[in-house]
C-alpha positions in Angstrom: 62.8 -53.1 50.3 60.2 -50.2 49.4 57.7 -52.7 48.3 58.0 -54.7 51.5 57.7 -51.5 53.4 54.7 -50.3 51.5 52.9 -53.6 52.1 53.7 -53.7 55.7 52.5 -50.2 56.2 49.2 -50.6 54.1 48.3 -53.9 56.0 48.8 -52.2 59.5 46.6 -49.3 58.3 43.8 -51.8 57.4 44.0 -53.5 60.6 43.9 -50.2 62.4 40.7 -49.4 60.7 38.9 -52.4 62.0 38.1 -51.5 65.7 36.6 -48.3 64.7 34.4 -49.8 61.8 33.1 -52.4 64.2 32.1 -49.8 66.8 30.4 -47.5 64.3 28.6 -50.5 62.8 27.3 -51.5 66.3 26.2 -47.8 66.9 24.4 -47.6 63.6 22.6 -51.1 64.3 21.4 -49.7 67.6 23.9 -51.1 70.0 25.0 -48.2 72.3 28.2 -49.8 73.5 30.3 -47.3 75.5 27.6 -44.7 75.2 26.6 -43.0 78.5 24.5 -40.2 77.6 22.7 -41.3 74.4 19.7 -39.0 74.6 22.1 -36.0 74.2 22.0 -36.5 70.3 18.8 -37.1 68.3 18.7 -40.8 67.0 18.6 -39.4 63.3 21.6 -37.3 63.8 23.4 -40.3 65.6 22.7 -42.8 62.8 23.4 -40.4 60.1 26.8 -39.3 61.5 27.9 -42.7 62.4 26.9 -44.2 59.1 28.9 -41.3 57.4 32.1 -41.7 59.4 31.9 -45.5 58.9 31.9 -44.9 55.2 34.9 -42.6 55.4 37.0 -45.0 57.3 35.8 -47.9 55.0 37.1 -45.9 52.2 40.3 -45.6 54.0 40.8 -49.2 54.6 40.1 -49.9 50.9 42.5 -47.3 49.7 45.1 -48.8 52.1 44.5 -52.2 50.7 44.8 -50.8 47.2 48.3 -49.3 47.9 49.6 -52.8 48.8 48.4 -54.4 45.5 50.5 -54.7 42.4 47.6 -53.2 40.5 47.8 -50.1 42.7 50.4 -48.7 40.5 48.1 -48.8 37.4 45.2 -47.2 39.4 43.9 -43.8 38.1 45.7 -41.1 40.1 42.6 -39.3 41.2 40.9 -42.6 42.6 43.9 -42.7 45.1 44.6 -39.0 45.7 41.2 -37.7 46.4 40.5 -40.0 49.4 44.0 -39.7 50.6 43.8 -36.0 50.4 40.7 -36.1 52.6 42.3 -38.5 55.1 45.4 -36.2 55.4 43.2 -33.5 56.3 41.5 -35.5 58.9 44.1 -37.4 60.4 47.2 -34.9 60.4 45.4 -32.1 62.6 44.1 -34.9 64.7 47.5 -36.5 65.3 49.1 -33.3 66.3 46.2 -31.6 68.1 45.3 -34.8 70.2 48.9 -35.2 71.2 49.6 -31.7 71.8 46.3 -31.2 73.7 46.9 -34.2 75.9 50.4 -33.3 76.8 49.4 -29.7 77.5 46.7 -31.1 79.9 49.3 -33.3 81.7 51.7 -30.5 82.1 49.1 -27.8 83.2 46.7 -30.2 84.9 43.8 -28.8 82.7 40.8 -30.9 82.4 40.9 -33.4 79.6 37.5 -34.1 78.3 38.4 -37.5 76.9 38.6 -38.8 80.3 35.5 -37.2 81.8 33.2 -39.9 80.8 30.3 -37.6 80.3 29.0 -38.6 77.0 31.2 -41.8 76.0 33.2 -44.1 78.3 36.9 -43.3 78.5 37.9 -46.6 76.8 35.9 -45.7 73.6 38.3 -42.6 73.1 41.3 -45.1 73.7 39.9 -47.4 71.0 39.0 -44.8 68.5 41.8 -42.1 68.8 44.3 -44.9 69.3 43.4 -46.5 66.0 43.3 -42.9 64.4 46.9 -42.4 65.5 48.1 -45.7 64.1 46.1 -45.3 60.9 47.6 -41.6 60.4 51.2 -43.0 60.6 50.7 -46.1 58.6 48.3 -45.0 56.0 50.1 -41.7 55.2 53.4 -43.4 55.5 52.3 -45.9 52.9 51.2 -43.3 50.6 54.4 -41.5 50.9 56.3 -44.5 49.8 53.7 -45.1 47.0 54.1 -41.5 45.7 57.9 -41.8 45.5 57.6 -45.1 43.7 55.1 -43.8 41.2 56.1 -40.2 40.7 59.4 -40.0 42.3 61.2 -38.3 39.3 58.8 -35.4 39.6 58.9 -35.1 43.3 62.5 -35.1 43.4 63.0 -32.2 41.0 63.6 -28.6 42.1 60.6 -26.2 41.5 62.5 -24.4 38.7 62.3 -27.7 36.7 58.3 -28.2 36.8 57.2 -29.0 33.5 55.2 -26.2 32.1 51.5 -26.5 31.7 49.2 -24.6 29.4 46.9 -23.2 32.2 49.8 -22.2 34.5 48.6 -18.4 34.3 44.9 -19.6 35.1 46.1 -21.5 38.2 47.9 -18.6 39.4 44.5 -16.6 39.3 43.1 -19.0 41.6 45.8 -20.2 43.7 47.4 -17.0 44.8 44.0 -15.6 46.3 43.5 -19.0 47.9 47.0 -18.9 49.5 46.3 -15.5 50.9 42.8 -16.6 52.3 44.3 -19.8 53.7 47.0 -17.8 55.6 44.4 -15.4 57.0 42.1 -18.3 58.1 45.0 -20.1 59.7 46.1 -16.9 61.6 42.6 -16.5 63.1 42.8 -20.3 64.2 46.3 -19.8 65.8 45.0 -16.8 67.7 41.9 -19.0 69.0 44.4 -21.6 70.0 46.4 -19.3 72.1 43.5 -18.2 74.0 41.9 -15.3 72.0 38.1 -15.0 71.8 38.1 -12.8 68.6 34.7 -13.2 67.2 33.8 -16.2 69.4 30.4 -15.9 71.3 30.3 -16.0 75.1 28.7 -19.4 75.1 31.2 -21.0 72.8 34.0 -19.5 74.9 32.8 -21.2 78.2 32.9 -24.7 76.2 36.4 -24.4 75.1 39.1 -26.8 76.6 42.6 -27.8 76.3 41.8 -30.1 73.2 39.7 -27.5 71.3 42.5 -25.1 71.9 45.0 -27.6 70.5 42.8 -28.4 67.6 42.7 -24.7 66.6 46.5 -23.9 66.8 47.2 -27.3 65.2 44.7 -26.6 62.2 45.9 -23.0 61.9 49.6 -24.0 61.7 48.5 -26.5 58.8 46.7 -23.7 57.1 49.6 -21.3 57.2 51.9 -24.1 55.9 49.6 -24.7 53.2 49.4 -21.2 52.1 53.2 -21.1 51.9 53.1 -24.5 49.8 50.5 -23.0 47.3 52.5 -19.8 47.1 55.8 -21.7 46.1 54.0 -23.9 43.6 52.4 -21.0 41.9 55.6 -18.9 41.8 58.4 -21.5 41.7 60.8 -18.6 41.1 60.6 -17.7 45.0 62.8 -20.6 45.9 63.8 -22.3 42.6 66.0 -24.9 44.1 63.5 -26.3 46.7 62.2 -29.7 45.9 58.8 -30.2 44.6 57.8 -32.7 47.2 58.5 -30.2 49.9 56.2 -27.5 48.5 53.6 -30.0 47.4 53.6 -31.7 50.9 53.0 -28.2 52.6 50.2 -27.3 50.0 48.5 -30.9 50.3 48.4 -31.0 54.0 47.5 -27.5 54.7 44.6 -27.3 52.1 43.3 -30.7 53.2 43.3 -29.6 56.9 41.3 -26.5 56.2 38.8 -28.4 54.0 38.3 -31.6 56.0 38.7 -30.4 59.6 37.4 -26.7 58.9 35.1 -26.8 56.1 33.6 -30.2 56.3 33.0 -29.9 60.0 31.1 -26.7 59.3 29.1 -28.5 56.7 28.4 -31.4 58.9 27.1 -29.1 61.7 24.8 -27.5 59.1 23.4 -30.9 58.1 22.9 -31.7 61.8 21.3 -28.6 62.2 18.8 -29.5 59.5 18.2 -33.0 61.1 17.6 -31.5 64.5 15.0 -28.8 64.2 15.4 -26.2 66.9 19.1 -27.1 67.8 21.7 -24.5 66.6 24.4 -26.7 65.7 26.1 -24.1 63.3 28.4 -21.7 65.0 27.4 -18.1 64.7 29.5 -15.1 63.8 33.3 -15.5 62.9 33.5 -19.2 63.5 30.7 -19.8 61.2 32.0 -17.6 58.4 35.5 -19.1 58.9 34.2 -22.6 58.4 32.3 -21.6 55.1 35.4 -19.9 53.7 37.6 -23.0 54.6 35.2 -25.1 52.7 35.4 -22.8 49.6 39.2 -22.5 49.7 39.6 -26.1 50.1 37.3 -26.8 46.9 39.3 -24.1 44.9 42.5 -25.9 45.7 41.1 -29.4 44.9 39.7 -28.1 41.6 43.1 -26.5 40.6 45.0 -29.7 41.6 42.4 -31.9 39.7 42.7 -29.8 36.4 46.4 -29.8 36.6 46.5 -33.7 37.3 44.3 -34.2 34.2 46.4 -32.0 32.0 49.6 -33.7 33.0 48.2 -37.2 32.7 46.8 -36.2 29.3 49.9 -34.7 28.1 52.0 -37.7 29.1 50.1 -40.1 26.9 51.7 -41.2 23.8 50.5 -39.1 20.7 48.9 -41.3 18.2 50.9 -41.9 15.0 49.9 -39.8 12.0 47.6 -41.6 9.5 48.9 -42.0 6.0 48.0 -38.8 4.0 47.1 -36.8 7.0 49.3 -33.8 8.2 51.5 -34.4 11.3 50.5 -32.7 14.6 51.3 -29.1 15.1 55.0 -28.4 16.0 53.8 -26.9 19.4 52.0 -30.2 20.4 55.1 -32.2 19.2 57.2 -30.2 21.5 55.1 -30.6 24.4 54.9 -34.4 23.9 58.7 -34.6 23.6 59.0 -32.5 27.0 56.6 -35.0 28.8 58.3 -38.0 27.3 61.6 -36.7 28.6 59.8 -36.3 31.9 58.7 -40.0 31.9 62.2 -41.0 31.1 63.5 -39.0 34.1 60.9 -40.6 36.3 62.1 -44.1 35.2 65.8 -43.1 35.8 64.9 -42.1 39.4 62.9 -45.2 40.2 64.2 -47.5 42.8 65.2 -51.2 42.1 61.8 -52.4 43.4 60.0 -50.2 41.0 61.8 -51.8 37.9 
């Protein structure tokens, strides 16, 4: 049942990517379909931005297809985890911010820029964001099923049963400050989403609307949730009976949202500023500092997660047999291997019938 569900969700995600990919390809090739005010953006920035976003969604489609294949279970973990982490950071805030902002506009009567038709025709937003919403639900849903099939034994464990790693103390040195910084950055985003103009220039304040406000509070909530998840993973004794999957989901989504929607957006604005001399694309003051800090915080969490993944993967490999005449491995390494072998047996015991 889980395998059929994974295949269905993955295929729908691939199909949901196709309209966006087709539209972006047409724009890169010079066909400005649905574009009302093309001169607003320089040609170099327009082509570079569309080519980059085309590549991002193409990677998402490839990953979604890989999840549905039998060989996906044998793919290196980082090869799937990295693009899906980025996809989570882009799609989750979009899903909540777009839906929340649109509903707020309907209730309050505030102007929704998606229906204004100033730069792009309204149908373009319907195609693009409609595809994103379907993609968010199906791609992340497929990954959830895949993760429970591949690492279900670990994800179902309580936090106090996490296998010990040699660099746990080093992880805390990086993750605890990252959690504090992520909570502070998220709090600022929430304040902006509720109408505060703290550190925002007057020119930027005038351009704010119901969707930018929803994007800020949505991203801020994800960042605060991510800080809580990092804190629980770094200090599992705080809530020892909480499942690993809950803390990991909070840390995963929160750090990804800060990095992708905050830090990468700031980096993209910096690149656009370099491609368009004389145009100030990078926000000044606190918004610019916030974007740079979100980029750095996301990178710290990404590196810490990558090191942990490599350590767990290396430790889970069977130890080579001792050659004749050579001493056996040290007792500490033998104990670590036995612990991870037990962890792998527990994973197989928790696997679903489809996995076997």
